N, C-alpha and C positions, 0 to 999 in steps of 0.2 A: 528544631532545627525547620528554618523557615522555607520548607519547599513544597509547592504543590503542582501536582498532577491533576489536567481539567481533559474528558475525552469524552469520546464515542467511538463505539467498535461495531463489526457487524451482529457483535452478540446483544448487544443493547439496543441497538438505532438501525431503522430501516435504511437501504440505499439512498432513496428518497430523500432522505434527511440527510446522511452522510455526503452526497454529492454536493447538495447547497454549503454545508459546513467547508468544502473542500478547498485546499489553496491549490487548484488544481495544475497552475501554469507556474516555470519558473517566474516570470513578473507579477503574479498574483502572491506571491509567496516571498518576495522580496518586498512587495508593497507592504505584506502584513506585518514582516521584521521592523520596516520603518514606521510601522503604526504604531507596534505595540511598544517599541522602543521610545516614543515620545509620548505614547499614554504614561507607560510603566519605567520612569525614570530609574535609573541605577537596579533595574531587575535582568537577572539572567534569564535567557531563553531559548527553547527547542521548540520547534513547530516539528511535528510528523504527522505529515498526511500523505494517505496512501488510499488506498482502493477499498482499505478493509476498518481503516480508520483514521481518526481527525483527532490527534493528542497535542497539549499545549505542556509545556514543563517550563515552568518558572520558578526561581531562587532569588533569594535576598538573603543579607546579613542577619544574623539573627536578632542584631538589637535596632533592625528596621520594623517599618511598619507592615504585617501579614499581610500577603496576598491572599486573596479568598474566591472562592469559586463564584458566586454573583458578580465579581469582579470583570474575572475572565468573561463569563456568559454573556455579559453585556457588552463588553468586546465584539465578540464574537457576531452578536445581534447587530450591529452599528457596522461591524468591517464587511460584512456580507448583505446588510440589507433585509434582514431577515427578522419578524417577529419571535420577541424571546421566549412566547408561549409555543410556538409551532415547533420547539427544539430542547426547552429548558427542562424538560422531563425525563428526556433520554440521555442527559449527559451525567457520566461518572464523575467523581472526584476523589484524590489520596492525598494525604500530607507527609510530611517526614518520614518515616521509615516504611509506612504504607505505599509511599507515591516510589520510594525505593524500590520495593519488591515489584508493584507493577512494573517497572521498567523493566526489570532484571526477567520476567517471564514474559514480556512482551519481546523480549530480543532473542530470549530462548526457544519461542515459537509455542509457548504452553497454552499464548491466548491466540494465535491463528486459527485459522480457519480449515488451514491442514496443519495438524498436529508436525512437527518437527520440518515445517517447508525453510528451506535455505534464506530463501530471499529478504526473510525481515531484517535479516543482519545488516546486508548490505543498504536497506530501507534507513535503518536506523542509524547508521554510518553516515549515509549521506545526510540526512538532516542534521547529524550534529556536525558536521563537515560546512553544511551552509549557514549555519548558525553561526561558528565559529568566522567563518570570512563574510558575515553581516557587521560581526563585532559584537555580539550577544551572547557572546559566552564568559563565562569568570571562575574562580576559583571551585566551585559546588558543582555548578555543569560539567566543567573539567572535569572532575575527580566522579562524577555520577555517571557520565557517558563512558569513559576510560573503564570503570569499574563494571560497567555492563555489557561493555566486547568482551572483557575478561571473564563474566560470566557466562556466553554464550559459546566460548570456545570451549569451559569446561566442560557445560550439558554434551556438548555434541562429540567429543573425545572419550568420556568418561559414564555415557549413556549409549542405550542403541537408539534413542530419539530421532535421530536423521537417517536411519537405515531405510532402504526401499523407497516408495512412490508416495514422496511425499510434497510433491509443488502442487500449485494450482493449475500450471500449465501441463502438468504431467496427468494431474486427475482428468483435466478437459480433456485432453487427445487420449490418453488410455482407456478411461471410461466411460468418456462422451464419443467422443468423435469415431471410438472404433466399434462402437454401438448401433453407430449409423451406415458405417463404411466397413465394407469385408475386405478390401486393400485399397491404398494409396496411390500405387505406380502410376495410376493415368489422370492423377489429381490434380488443377491446377489450385494455388495458395495464395491468396490476396492479403497483405499485410497491412493494414492503415496507420500508420503511426512509426515509431520507434523507440518504443519504451523497452526497459528491461522485460517485462514481463511477454511482451510480444515475443523476443528474443528467444526469451524460453522457452517457450510454446513452439516457435520455429525449431527448436533443434529435436524435441520430440516429434515432430512432423516429417524432418528430416531424418530421424530414424525410421519412420514408418516407410521412406521411399518415395517421399513426391516429385509428383514428375516436372512441376515447376514452383518456382517461386519468385510473383511479383511482389516489390515495393514501394507504397505511393506513400509521401511525406510533404509535408508544406515546405519543409527545408529540403532540398536537392541533397545537399551535402549528406544528412543524414541517411536517406532513403540509400546513396550509393553506398554509404560504409558497410549498411544492413544487409544489401543487396549481393556485396562483395564478399562480406563474412560468409554468407548461408550459401552461395551459388545463384542466386537470383537474377533479376535484373531491376534496377530502379526505373518508374516510368513518372511522369509530371503527374503536379495534382489535377492539374486540368482534364486528366484520362481514367478519373476515379469510377466516374457511372460508366463509364465502358466496358473496363476491371469488372466491376460489381457484377454486370450483365452475364460474365464470362467464368467467373470463379466458382468452386466449388468446394471451399472452405475460405470462409472471410475472420480474422483476428485481427481486431480492433480495438487500440489503445491510445486516443490521440489527445486526452486530455482536453479537449472540448470543452468551454461551457455549456455547451448545449448540444441535442442529437444531430448528426450533421446528415444520418440517413432516415426518412419516415417512408412509412407505408407507402405511403403514392409512388414517391421516387422508386422505389426499390422493387414494386409492382412492373412500373413501367419500362426501368430498365433490363428487368428479367422475362419480357416478353419472348424473346428469342429464343428462353432455354426452357420455356414451359414443360413441367413434367420432370425436370432435373432437380436433383436435391442441392438445396443451399445451407451449409453448416456454417453458423454464424456464432462467432464466440466473443462478446464482448466485455472486454474487460477493464472498461473505461470508467471512471468515477468522477465526472458524470457520465452517464453513459452515451456513448456514440451513435445507436441504432432505438429509436422509437420502439417502445414495446409494441405496440400495433404490427410492427415487421413481422411478428413471428406468430402471428394470426394465419398469414399471408399460406397458401396451399404448397408444400413442397419444402418449406422453411422450420429449419429447427435454430430454437437462437436461446444461447444464453448467455446469462450477465455472473457478475461477481454471486450472487445471492442464489442462483439456478445450482451453483455449484457446491451449497452447504449443506445438504442432503447426506450426499457421497463422502464429501471431508469428512462429516460426522462418523460416518462407517469408518472409514480410514482410521480415526482417532483412537475407536475401540480396541484394535489392532493393536495400537501402540500404548494402552492403558496402563500395559503394567511398567510402562518405565517412567510414568507422570513421578510417582512419589519419589523415586532416584532422583528426577530431577529437582522435584521442588527442596529438597533435602540439602542438595549443591547451592542451589539460590536462596537457599535460608544460612549458608554458611557464609555465602558474600555478601548478603545482604548485614548479617551481624558484623563481619568484618569491616564494610563499609562504614557503617554507624560509629563502630567502635575507632576507626581512624580519625573519621568526623570527628567526634567529641573531642579528642585527643588534639588535633589540630585546632581547633574551637576554643580549648580551655589554654591553650599556649599562648593564643591570640589574647586571650581573656588576662593573663598575667602579664602579657608583655605591653597591655594598655595601662596597667595599673603602675608598672613598674617607672 
């Protein structure tokens, strides 16, 4: 099978490297597909880029020249203008049936920071949708990702992997924010950006009864949509600094290429709020807040990697379900491979007739 997955994840690679390899914006992602299609013609492609992982899935006909990890690594180096030596040692690769199994484990959340979190299913679905929209899919990728979606459904319905508090957002609010604030009914929440993870975090904060929600986004339409859905209000991007100075809880996930807030700026805008706690949940990859912001007084800054220890504790509570989930994944992977080789043998017979 001419299938290759090249990837880096929160388990293998630091956030500093992942954010430099990320296809952080929709424009960057579209450009990435165009560049890959030009570089690797007659190749089926899916790019999965999230806060916790950057993964490339590529497939070719069995009789075509195989893709290799060095080929994809060199592409990433050139596309992101990043020296190969800075990241190549942190990449992982899987081919054939191992690539199938890897994707099935990813979408089933066995490879997630929080075991059982549901967001990865939507992220894989969206990656597949975008690839299809960019004309990058073919019969192998279609079968692979449809099989992955089917597998994740079985894992969620036939195991208890998805029970309880399982998403990054729920851990961030339930374990981190609640350890800092006794209550939320007097708290102002500022949301910067309007991504899926920000909205999931809002859901948990809303359940805690926050006083007010303010949404700021470079796209006024997106800000208004999120604000309307969660009972908040949208404000112009030009007012960002004003609300940074007033917020008690800040949730940021903009997808910007570099930090939008540094320590100097944050200290300045918080001058009038001296002594008041600021809880910042930076869900961006790349990060939206410079790490030095966390060194300021009364500031609690958490990024994706900060959640890792707590997430690992949650994994242990669900470890008894992992073996059951893996058995289901084994079944689905074996089924996929059998169907693939059945189709492939049929194609060979057709070509010989």
